[in-house]
C-alpha positions as CSV (number, residue, x, y, z in Angstrom):
1,M,-31.7,-30.6,-177.1
2,S,-28.6,-28.7,-178.1
3,G,-26.9,-28.8,-174.7
4,N,-27.0,-25.0,-174.6
5,A,-29.4,-24.0,-171.9
6,L,-30.0,-20.6,-173.5
7,V,-30.9,-22.0,-176.9
8,D,-32.9,-24.8,-175.3
9,G,-34.9,-22.4,-173.2
10,A,-35.5,-20.2,-176.3
11,G,-36.8,-23.2,-178.2
12,Q,-39.2,-24.0,-175.3
13,L,-40.4,-20.5,-175.2
14,R,-40.9,-20.4,-179.0
15,H,-42.9,-23.7,-178.7
16,A,-45.0,-22.3,-175.9
17,Q,-45.7,-19.2,-177.9
18,E,-46.9,-21.3,-180.8
19,L,-49.1,-23.4,-178.5
20,L,-50.7,-20.2,-177.1
21,R,-51.4,-18.9,-180.5
22,Q,-53.0,-22.1,-181.6
23,A,-55.1,-22.5,-178.5
24,W,-56.2,-18.9,-178.7
25,E,-57.3,-19.4,-182.3
26,L,-59.2,-22.5,-181.4
27,S,-61.0,-20.7,-178.6
28,K,-62.8,-18.5,-181.1
29,D,-65.2,-21.3,-181.9
30,G,-66.7,-21.2,-178.4
31,W,-65.9,-17.7,-177.3
32,D,-66.4,-14.8,-179.7
33,D,-67.7,-11.7,-177.9
34,G,-66.5,-8.4,-176.5
35,V,-65.1,-9.9,-173.4
36,R,-62.9,-12.1,-175.5
37,Q,-61.7,-9.2,-177.6
38,T,-60.9,-7.2,-174.4
39,F,-59.1,-10.2,-173.0
40,E,-57.1,-10.6,-176.2
41,E,-56.1,-6.9,-176.2
42,E,-55.3,-6.7,-172.5
43,R,-53.7,-10.1,-171.9
44,I,-53.0,-12.3,-175.0
45,L,-51.4,-9.7,-177.3
46,P,-49.2,-8.1,-174.7
47,L,-48.1,-11.6,-173.6
48,L,-47.2,-12.6,-177.1
49,D,-45.4,-9.3,-177.5
50,H,-43.3,-9.9,-174.4
51,M,-42.5,-13.4,-175.5
52,R,-41.3,-12.0,-178.9
53,T,-39.2,-9.4,-177.1
54,A,-37.7,-12.1,-174.9
55,L,-36.9,-14.3,-177.9
56,D,-35.3,-11.4,-179.7
57,A,-33.2,-10.6,-176.7
58,T,-32.2,-14.2,-176.2
59,Q,-31.1,-14.4,-179.8
60,Q,-28.9,-11.3,-179.4
61,F,-27.4,-12.5,-176.2
62,S,-26.7,-15.9,-177.7
63,E,-24.8,-14.1,-180.5
64,V,-22.8,-12.1,-178.0
65,L,-21.9,-15.3,-176.0
66,R,-20.9,-17.1,-179.2
67,N,-18.6,-14.2,-180.1
68,A,-17.1,-14.0,-176.6
69,V,-16.4,-17.7,-176.6
70,R,-14.8,-17.5,-180.1
71,H,-12.6,-14.5,-179.0
72,A,-11.6,-16.2,-175.8
73,A,-10.6,-19.3,-177.8
74,D,-8.6,-17.1,-180.2
75,A,-6.9,-15.4,-177.3
76,D,-5.7,-18.8,-176.0
77,R,-3.9,-19.5,-179.3
78,P,-0.2,-18.7,-179.6
79,D,0.5,-15.8,-181.8
80,Y,3.0,-17.2,-184.3
81,G,2.9,-14.1,-186.5
82,S,4.9,-11.9,-184.1
């Protein structure tokens, strides 16, 4: 764990996404019909897409937070150049 809840949560979501993909692939052995295809189209694929969107947003937000922390630290430094 990194100690950063946002990064840790994103890692957990990424891991869950991979587990879902793996489990879904394994399910083909015992379930390969039209109902499965409909379930995949209506449930699995949208869920994976939402997870990807959340991970992308988390990455962007993490970058914004990192920049804000860096700028705040810079603002605390004395300005010796003036």
